[in-house]
N, C-alpha and C positions, 0 to 999 in steps of 0.2 A: 433555356431560361431567358427571359426578356431582360433588356438593359435595366429597366426599372426594378425588376425582381432581383437582379444581381446587385444593384445599388443598395436596395433595402437590406439584403443579406449582408453585404459588406458593413453597413451601418450597425446592424444588430451585433455582428461579430466584434466590431471595434468597441462597441459599448460594453459587451461582455468582457473583453480583454481588459478594458479600463477599470471596470468594476472589480474584477479579480485582482488586478495589480494594486488598486487602492486598499482593498481588504487585506491582502497579504502584507502590504507595507505596514499597516497598522499593527497587526499581531506579530509579524516577523520582527519588527523593530523592538517591540516590547519583550518578546522571548529572548532576543539576543542580549538585552539588558539584564534580564532576570537570571539566565542560566549561563554556566561556563561554556565556551565554544568547543564542546567535546561531543562526539556522537554518543548517544545514550545506549547504543548496542555494541558497536565495535571499539569504542573508546578512542577513535582517531581524533587528534587535536587539530584545530583550525586556527588560522591567523587571518589578518586582513587580506592577505594575498589569495587565499583559497576559500574565503568565507562564503562565496556564492555556491559552494558545493554542500553547505550545511543547510538543511531544510527544517521547517517546523512541521511536526506531525501532530495531528489531532488524535488524541487517544481514543475518543469515542467516534471518530471518523465523521464528525459533523463540523464542517468548516465554518459554520456560522456560530458555533459555541466557542466564544473567545473570552472567558473570564479574565479580568485584569490581573488576577493573582497567578495566572499561567497554569492552573491546575489541570487543564485539558491539553497542554502542550508538552512535547518533548522534542529536543533537537536530535535529528538523525542525519547522517550523511546521505547522499543521493542513493547509494546502493542499498543501505539498510532501509531507507524509506520505501524504495521500490519493493524490496522483499516483504516488508510489513504489509503493503497494500496487496501484493500478490497472495500472501497468506490469508488476508481478510477476504479477498474475492473468492478464494477456494473454500473458505469456511461458509460464506454465503451460498455458494453454488452447491457444495457437496455436504455441508453440515460438519459436525464434529467428527474428526477422523481418528480420535483416540478411543478406540473400542476397548472394552475391558479385557476380553479374551476371545480369540477367534476359535470357532469350532474346528476340530481336525477334519480333514477331508476323508470321506468314507469310500469314495470310488477308487477302485484299484484297477488300472487298465491292464495289468499283467496277471490278474487273478487266474485266468484260464490259459496262460501261455504254455504251460507244459503239455496240456492236452492238444493245443493247436500245433505244437511242434511235432507231435507224434503223427499227425495226419499227413 
């Protein structure tokens, strides 16, 4: 990559990081004022000392949907937030994994075992 190309890439990445930080600052600050500092999944409590480990999760997974009443947000610890996004990615990739009832397998690899043992 040329020096000019690298410079442009650095500028674009810096702008993206700044945009993301500004956006997060707005809704994060609002969510921390609206909700108690407790993870919505594991109920771990947070203080000023470890508040950076508490994240704002968008329930509809749209980070641009930030209603001022906080109806699209929930506070989750880093671990629960990671887990929630992993589960969502699996849902998107594989679909709903809660099948009603799985059919029993009909193949029996030992069906002819007795006859094979006699040979």
